[in-house]
N, C-alpha and C positions, 0 to 999 in steps of 0.2 A: 399413568393417567388414563382415565377411561375416555370413550369417544365423545361423550357429552361435554366433558371438560375441554377437550381439544377443540370442539366446534365453538364453544363459547369463547375460548381464548383466541382462536383465529378470527372470530367475528369482532372481538374488541380491538385486536391489533389492526384489522382491516379498517374499522371505523376510525381509529386514531390516525392511521396513515392517510385515509381519505380526507379527514378534516384538516390535517396538516397540508396536504396537497391543495385543497380548496383555498385555505388561507394564503398559501404562498403565491398561488396563481390568480386568485380572484379578488384580492384586496390590495390597496395601495401600500399598506404597511408590509404585507408579504412581499410585494415587488421590491420594496426598499431592502428587505433582508436578502432577497435573491441577488440584488445588485452588489451586495457586500460579500456574499458567499462565493460568487464567481471568481473574483480575483484571489481570494484566499485559497480556493481549490487549485487555481493555476500555480500559485506560489508553492503549495504543498506538493503538487505534481512535479514541479521543477526541482524541489529539494530531494524528492525520491529519486529522480533521474540522476542527480549529482551524486547521491549516496551510492547508487548502483554503479556508476562509472568509477567512483573511488574504490569500491569493493572489487570491481573487475581489475583495476590497476594493481591493487594489493595482491589479488589472487595470481596475477601474472608474475609479480615480483617473487612471490613464494615459489612458484613453479620454476622460475629461473634460478633461484637460490638452490632448490633441490637438485636441479639438473647440474649446476656447477659443483655441488658437493658430491654427487654421484660420479661425475667426471673426475674430480680430484681423487676420490677413493679408488676408482678403477685404475687411474694412472699410477697411484702409489702401490697398488698390488702388483703391477707389472714391473716395477722398478727393482 
């Protein structure tokens, strides 16, 4: 992509984002959308936190299982 294409693309993206920001913050209908987006983002954030906690628990269980298997293997070698 040449420089001119990059500049035009960046300008179009900037104009679109600016228009969206203006609509969200300067119109009543945009405010209504913002009021619905907030709780949805909160729910999404909570879901991500729960998934991360579940993954951490699973990781800890796998590590504990590996440790137990290693201990069992080491004790059988000494027997």
